[in-house]
Phi, psi and omega in degrees: 000322179295320178298318180294320179296315178297318181296313180294324177296317179295315181296317180294324178295314178298318179297322180295317179297315181292324179292322177296320179293316179296323179294321179294317178296320179295324179294319178297317179295321178297318181294319178295319179293327177292330179282318188272335186226118181291321179296319178295324179296316179296321180293320180293318179297320179294319179294321180291328177290326179282338183289131181250131179253143178287161181296323180294318180294319178296319180294319180295316180294320179296317178296319180298314182292320178296317179296320180294316179296320179295319179295315181293328181285324185275336185229060181289322181295317178292325180297328179296316178293319179294320180296322178295319177296321178294321177294322177295329178274356179086024181050063180297136180061017180065029184282147168253182179301321181294315179297324179293319177296320178296323177296319177297314181295317180296317180296316180293337180274328186272320187299325176299322177293323178294317178297317178293326179295316179292326175296323177294321178297322180282007177060042178277161178279188183296323177295320178295321178293323178295318177295320177297319177294320178294319177296319177297322178296317179294320178296315180295331180288323184260353183296315178298321178295319178296321179297317178295317179296322179295314179295325178294316179295317178298318180293321179294319178296320179294317177295325179293324177291327182279343191299311182300314179295321179298316179294321178299313181294321178293321179293317178298320179295320178292320179290340177282353176114357179281153172286171184296313180296318180293320179295319179293320178296318179295322183290314183290336177288335183254359186240161175226151178134187185292312182294319178298320179295317182291317180286335171294319176295322178299316179297319179296322178294323177295320179294330181275002172119353178286153173285162180297323179298312180297319180294318179291324175294328174295321176298318180297324180286329184276339179249113182272065181232126182297321181296323178291322177298316178297320180297313181296317178297322179293320179296316180293322179291320178295321178293324181287321184268351180080024179280153179298123182293324180295321179293318178297316181291328176297317178295316179297322179295317178296319178294322179295320178292323179293319178293324177294322176296319179294322177295322177295318178295322178296318178295323178293324178289331179280341185300314180300323179292320179292329179283344183296318184293314175297325178296313183291322186276329189238312188285309183299316176300321178295318178296318179297321179294317182292317185279316186263347182300307180300318179296321179293321178296317179295321178297316181292323180293320180296312182287334177290324179292327178288000000 
């Protein structure tokens, strides 16, 4: 019964997270369609007027929104730091600062029970269950931060792989006669990935009134990649000093490809060392058994017969 309770609790939690994400994406699509298409806007308004919500659902949504507004109003300074971390991680599961805090609280509340439950399964005494609960609390406390750091590292690695090709295409566009903004706009419209997403956001911020410097500095803050920081600083310096942007990007592209080649060579040099442990633990014992096993059996049979 305990296993079924734990399983259903885990499944319902995952279902809740995915349903919240789908609801948020559907709301964004509805708002965009209302802006771009008048017929779609009228149809959506009509559907929402016909839609009937239960009293429990209305009460739950009202309570959720009030709690969220109160949280955002009381902790704006902390929300800025959390929002930056979420942007660096690529907004996993469509979370905002409030959802991330709720995830932290839920994790810290659930994991001690899970730790104590597993200690109970292992037939531990009261002290063992207490240690299991404390360990679960510590894991639940640091698990959301670890998840964000993991997603940030994965996103940074993906952006680092995309950087040389992205710079090549941007340099070609500039050398073809386009301005920097037009070349970047053309590139993000035809590309997909981490860098395309960030520079698309940069273009949107420029359209909404930010200066190019502020938008590019935002890209530098959201991508924790040293090469991207060097690139943004070089672009800003070239713009300030009046240097040719295509020439600066050509140099940056060559350096990015050289660094990628060096990283590949470094990974190739580490491969033999990483292969040593599986060889010693798994491959060599099997070879010794196959090669020396028959000789050892024959040797033992011979001496046993004597």
